[in-house]
N, C-alpha and C positions, 0 to 999 in steps of 0.2 A: 750679177752686173747691176750698177746702179741706173737710175733714169739719166737719159740725156738732156743737155738745158734746151730749154725751149725758148725759143726767140720771143722778146716780149713785143708784140705787134698785134694790131687787131686781127681778130679771126674773121675770114672771108665767110666759110661754111655757116650758115645759121644754126644748123643742127649742132655743129660742134661747139658753136659759140654758146649756145644755150646750156649745154651739158657742162662746159667749162664754168660758165657763170654759177650755176647751181653747186657745183663742187666746190668753187672758191668762195661762193658765199657761206657756204655752211662752215668751211675752215675759217673764215674771218670770225664769224660769229661766235665759233668755239674758242679761238684765241682771246676774243673779248672778254668772254665769261672766265676764261683761266686767269687772264690779268685781272679782274675784278676781284677775284677770291683770291689767289696767291698774295697779290700784293696790297690789297684791301685798298683799291684804287676806285674812283668814281668813273665808269665807263659809259659812254653813250654813243650808239653806232646807228647811223642812219644809211640806207643803200636804197636808191632807185635803179631799177631794171631799165633795160632799153625800151620795154614796153610801156613804163610808168609805174608800176607795180613798187609799192614801198615794203621794205625789210627795214625793222630796227631791234635793237637790243639796248637795254640801259639795266643797270643793277639796281638803280634808284627809280629816277623817273626821266625820260627823256626831256620834257618840258622843264623840269628843275634843272637838269644839267645846262640846257640851254639859256634859261634865265641866270644861271650861276655865271655862266660864259661870258653872256652880255655885261653882266655886273663888273666882272674881274675886267674886261677888255676896256670897260669905260673907266673905272677907277685906274687902271694902269696907263690909260692915255693921260689924264689929268694930274696923276701924282706918280712917285717914284718908289722911294724906299718903304712908305707903310703899307705897301702892296702885300707884303707878305704877311704882315701881322692880321691884316684884314682877312686875307685868304683862310689864316689858321683858324681865327675865330670863326668864321663862317663855316669852316668844315666842321670844327667842334660842333657848333649848333646844329649842323645838319646830322651829325653823327648821333648826338643825343636825342633829335627828333625821331631818326631812324630806331634806336634802341626803345624809346618810349612806344611807338607804333609796333616793334615787334612784341613788346610786353602786354600791350593792350590785345593784342591778336591772340597770344597765348592764352591769356587769362579768358578771353571770348571762347576760345576753341574748349579750353577745360569745362567753361560753365555748359558749353552745348555737349560735351561728352555726358554730363551728369542730368541733361534734359532741362537746363535752366535757360532763360533767353533764348528761346528758339522761336518767339512768336514773330521776330522781325526777319525771320529767314525767308529767301525765296524757295519755291519748288525744287530747283536744282541743289540750292545747298542743302535742302533737308535730305535730298537722295544722296548727296555725296556723304553726309554725315550719317546717314543710315547705312551706307556701304562700309564707311570705317567703323562703326560700332559692330556690324554682322562680321568684318575680319578679326576685329579684337576679340569677340565673343568666341569665334571658331578657334583661335588660337587658346584661349582661356579653357575651352572645352578640351582641347587636345592635349593641352598639360594636365588637366584634372583627369582624363581617360588614362593617360601613361601612369600617372601616380596611383589610380585606383588598380590598374592591371598588375603593378609590383606590388602592391600591397596583397592583391587576391592571391599571387604566386608565393609569396611568402607565407600568408596563412595556410594554403595548400600543402606547402612542406611542412610547416609546423604539425599541421594534421597528422600527415604521413608519421612524422617521428612520434608524436604521441600515442598513435595508434600501435607502432612498433613496440614502445615503452609497454604498453598496456598489454599486448600478448607476450611480451616476456614476463611479466609479473604475473599473468595468467598461468603460464607455463609452470614457473616456480612455485605459486601457491598448489597448483595440482599435484606437483613432486614431492611437496611437502605433506599433502593430504595422504598421498598414497604410501609415504615413509611412516606416517602415524597411523594409518590403518594396518600397516602391516606389523608394527610393533604391537598394537592392540590385539591384533591375531593372535600374534605369537605369546602375549601374557596370557590369552584366555587359553591357549592350547596348554601352556604351562601349569595354569592353574588346574584346568579339567586333569592333566597327567598326574598332579600331586594329589587331587582329590581320589582317583582311581587307585593309587597307590596306599592311601591311607585305609580305604575300604578294604583292600586285599590284605594288608599288613596292619591289623589294630594295634600291635605290640609297638608300632612306631610312636605311638601318642604316650608311651610309657616316660616317665622322668628318666632322664640320663643319669641322675643321681645313683640310681640302682645299679648301674653297670660299672661305676668308676668309684669304688670305696675308698681306693688310696689315692684317687686325683685330687683335683681341686675341690670336688664335692665330697668331703669326708664323713658329712653326716649322711647316713643312709636313711632314705625315705620309705617306711615301713609299709606305706599305702601299697608301693610297687609288689610286694610279695604277700600281703594279706589284705587285698581290699575289701574282702568281708567282714573279717573279724578283727580290725585295727582297733575299734573303739573296745572290744572287750578285752584285748590286750592292754591297752591303757588302764582300764579300770583294774584289772588284775595288778598292774606294776604299782599303781597308786595305793592299794590296799596292802601290799607288800611293804611298801616304804612306811606305812603308818603302823605298821605292826614292829618293825625294826625301831623305831621311835619309841613305841611303848615298852619293849624288852629292855631298852637302854635304860630307861626311867624305873622300872618296877625291878629290874635285876632278873628277871628268869626268862625263859624262851618261851614264845607262844607259836603254836601250830596253826598252818593255815587252815581255814574249814575245808571240810571234805578231805582231810588228808589223815595218813596213817598216824602220824605223831601226835595228832588231837585226839584221837580215838584211845592210843594206849596210855598217853601220860596227860592226864587233865589238867592239873595245876601243879607244878613242881615249883617248891620255894627253895 
């Protein structure tokens, strides 16, 4: 349900009248502020309570607005059409002055924030500046701590990943060392077994040419069968070849030394 209509007349009850005045005054000040912001209008509001208290609001200055009102009212009463042009020119002058003041204030604020031009500030202004700087520093530190925490978390995760990679590589290296050790042990055992077989079977060292005369090793190695008298056999064969050559040249047969043919037929022509 909506509110009922209130009859616009003086409220007789003092308490109710004071409460209504406070509420309506705050609403009126709020509406004046909204009008000046939304419509970019110059607003000046002056309210006197029943007890004589002054309440005012102005987006520029109450005195400047009143002076402007007086000038406009005076010019309007003396002239007609040029009033609009005069008002526009005065408005733009005020706006430019307002903007210059705002720029000057921002420049001063920036200088104060970096610690310059603080000699002409009062104690209250210095406290306000200190409070603003502390709030700004707290925000900067909070953001810095947030970034540091994120970086620490990332580095911790990276450390865990590197440790896992290190453990995997160490496991692979240990497996490779075990396999290499097993291969080395197997080769050592095989070499020991081969040495044992050679010691037990010395004939394994003989040349296989002796046992395959018809195979790829057609030339027999006589060292296999006559290991001790091989040199004597070679000397006898050489002497025999020399005697055959001599017989062919002389035309008679010679007998080998220490043979029966040499004793019975000394020189046969």
